[in-house]
N, C-alpha and C positions, 0 to 999 in steps of 0.2 A: 506438195504440187501440188499446179491445178488440173485441170479440167482439162482444160489446149492442151498444157502440155502434154501431162499423163496421155490422151489422144493420141497425141501425135512420137510418142516414144514405142507406144503399139504399133501404132502401124509402122513406124521407120525397124523395129525388130524382125519383121515378114524376111521371109528369103527371096533372097535377088530370083527373078527369072517366074516369080507366079503369083504376080498382082495383075497382070493382064489377064488371068485367069477368071471365066466370068463368075464362078462359084466362090471364086476368092478376093472381088472385089468386093460381091455382097458381104461377106462374112466380118471383112473389115469394114465397112458401114457398120452393122448390126455391131460390131463390139467399142468401134468410136461413137458412138449413140450411146451406149453401157458406158461410156464415161461422161455422159454430160446429162447432170441430174435435173436440170435445168431444163431439156430439151436442145439442140444444136441446127442451128440456121444453113441452107443450103452454100452459105457462101463459105464460111467453118468450112465443111465437109469438100469444098472444092479446095479450097489454100494447106489441109491434111493430108488428102489424098492426090493431090499434085495430078490431077485430069480434069479431061473439060466442061465447063457447066453444064453442057446439055449429059454429057453420059451421066453426073451425079444423077441430077434430074431423071435420067429417065431412070438409073439402079431404085432409087430414094421413092420413084411412083409406084414403081415392082414389087419391094416390099411393103410397101401403104397399102398395096393393091388385094398380096397375100398375108392381109395383116400382124406383118411381123415389123411393120413400125407405124407408128400413126403421129398424124403434123396435125399442128390447130391452126385458130384463122389467122393469126403472125406467120405461119411456112418453119413455126422450128419443130423438129422430128426428134418423136422420144416414141422409145422401144410399145409395141403394139400387145394389146391384148393374145395373140394367137402366140407370139414367144413369151407374156407370160404363165398364160397354158400352159406351155410346154415343160417350162423352171418348175411351175406347182408340180406337175405331176413326176417330175424328176428330184419330189424333196429326200431324201432320207429318213431312213426309217428311224436313221438317232437322232436329227431334229424333231422327225418328232415326236419319238420318246420326251425328249427337253422340253418341247414347245407344253405339252399336252398335260405332261406330270403333275403336276401342281390339281389343273381343274379334275385329272381322274382321281387324286388322293382326296377329294374333297366330296366327289360325288362319294366313293368307296367309304369315307367318312358318316354321311347323309344316312347312307340305303346299306351301309356292315357288307355288301356283295362286293362277288368279284368285275370289274371296269376296264373298260377297254376301249380299245380303237384298231377298228379295222378299214382293211385299203386292198381297195382294187390294183392288182400291177400281174403282167404279164399273164391277163385271161383265168388268173386263181386271186383269190380275195382271202387274205390273214390277218391275223392280229399280229401288230406291229408296235401294240405298247399297251400296258395291262399296272393294273393298282389293285392290290385283291387280299382280302383277308390269309393265313393260311390254313385252307383246308382244301380236300379234295374238288374244287368250283375249280380251281384257278388252273389244273392240271389242262383245264380243257380248252382254255386260251389262253396261255403261254407266248409270249410272240413266239413268231415263227411260223405256230401254227395253221396249217389251211383249216378253212371255212368249209361246211356243203352249202351250195350255193341255194338251191335250192326247200334248205331245212333250216339252216343260220340266221337269226332274228338279224347281225350284225351284216348279214350277208343280202340276206332281201332289203334292210336297208336303201344299200346301193346299188344292187342289181335293177330296184324299179326303176329309177331315174338315167338306165345305158339303153343304147340305139338297140333295135332289133338283131343284130350285128354282134355288136356284143353280148347281148343272153346268150343267142345259139355259142358262140366261140366258150363261155364261161360253163353252159352248164354241162353234164354230162349227161349222156345220154346211150339206154335209156333213163328216167329219172330213180336211180335203185331206193327202193322202200327202206328203210331207217329202221324205223317204228310203225304203229300202226298204226300211227295218227301224222304219216308223212308224205305228201303232197308227191302221186307220180305220173298222172297226168297234166301235160301242157301246161291244157286251158285252166286248168282249175290251178296252178301257180300264177300262171299271166292273170288272171280275175285280180289272185292277189297283190298281184305288184300292180297293179291299178288302185287300186284302195292304200297298198302304204304308200304309191305316189301322190296321191289328196290330201293321206293324214298324216303324211310325211314323219310315219312312225309304223314301226315291223316287230310283231310276236313272232315267237318260236315258243311252243304249248307243246314240251314231247316229243316234237317233230325229228329231232335227230337223236337225243339219248331219254331214255324212259325215267320218267320224274323232274325233269330237270325245265327248265326256260330259259326264255332269252328276248328283254324288251330293246330296241335299238332304234336310234336315229339318224338319217340321215346328213352328213355337215355339209350344208351348202351355201356354196360361193357362188353367186351368180355370175353368168359366164366364163365361171374355168368347168362346172360338170361336175359332179357327184364322183370323186373318187374314196370319201372317206365314212367312215359311218360309227356314231360313240355306242357302246353298248354297259347295260350290265345281262349277267346270267349269275341263276341261284335256282333253287330248287322250283317245281311251280306250286306249293303251297304258300312258297312265304312268295315269290313275284307276282304270282297270277292272283293268289284263290285271298293273301290279306294285303299288301300294299302297290298292287299293280296302280292305282289312281297317285297316288303321291310316288311314287318312284317315274310313272312316266311325266309329272310335271317335271322335275326335280331333272332326269332327263332329257328332256327339250329345253328345260335353259343352262345344262351344262353344255348343247347342242349349239345353244346361238352363243354362249361365250366362245368355244373355238371356230366358230366360224367368226368372228370380227379379231382375235386373236389369229387364223393365218391371214386375213385381209390385214393385219398392221405387220407383219413380216416387209422385211423392205425387197421392194421387189418392182422388177425393169419399167411395172402399169402403172405402178400404185397410184403416182397423178394424173390419172386420164384426162388427157388433151379431147375438146372438140375438135372431130376429126374436122378436115377438111372434105368438099362436094366432092367424089371423083376418089377420092383416098385410103375410104375407112373400107374395115374387109368386110367380104360378102357375108356352119358353128355343128365209182368204187378206187378213189385216186389219196387215200388216206387223210379224208380231211376229218375235221372234229368241229366237234359240237359249238353252240353259243349262243 
């Protein structure tokens, strides 16, 4: 089925009586645009929607100004970066698990340690994917486990790239002391997060569980924010005292590969057009160690 016929059928399936609602019109434009991987022009919108050209132009312009659509120099519209960010944030844990498995498996084989992906969702940071040897460490990062945001390396690697509002929402208050090494003063934690943001690497050295450590890197996607990190966890003796430098190198390489894999995921804004002027977007709770 062609892009054109598919979009027309989606438009025709809409319940009668709903098409004149403003929100419904905006949603229909987004749905139609999703069916045109090469972009769609204003005339095609008018044909499919059976609306006046001035109305369609106003709707498309408003969506473009909000970042939900983007238009190139020829006037063809594609889904915009804001739409793509929403889709990225909604990626299922199962999809992340499937996409990351090979990378985590390689990293686990190279290091002999538990390797995992952490994700920020609902103002909590949790492990969502893991490959690990069958030992005691794996229990700390089993998928679904919540991670201490002020102590776990994987959590700090994400938190360092969030707005002040998100940081306040994620952090418990006051910051609980988990071990003698836990940072419980906000200014000390903020200084560490500044360093994490600069180095793109976070450490946890006995801050959540005595004797255990973590190393983590954010998974960076320019324009999308940081929602994920990749981490290694094990004993302080192994991770920090013996193998810190080579493990950091391996982890950064894995993070870069994961970032590329996410970029290659089929995304509405995978091929970003150059925007037309005036149409571009203006950007003590049971946690476990990692």
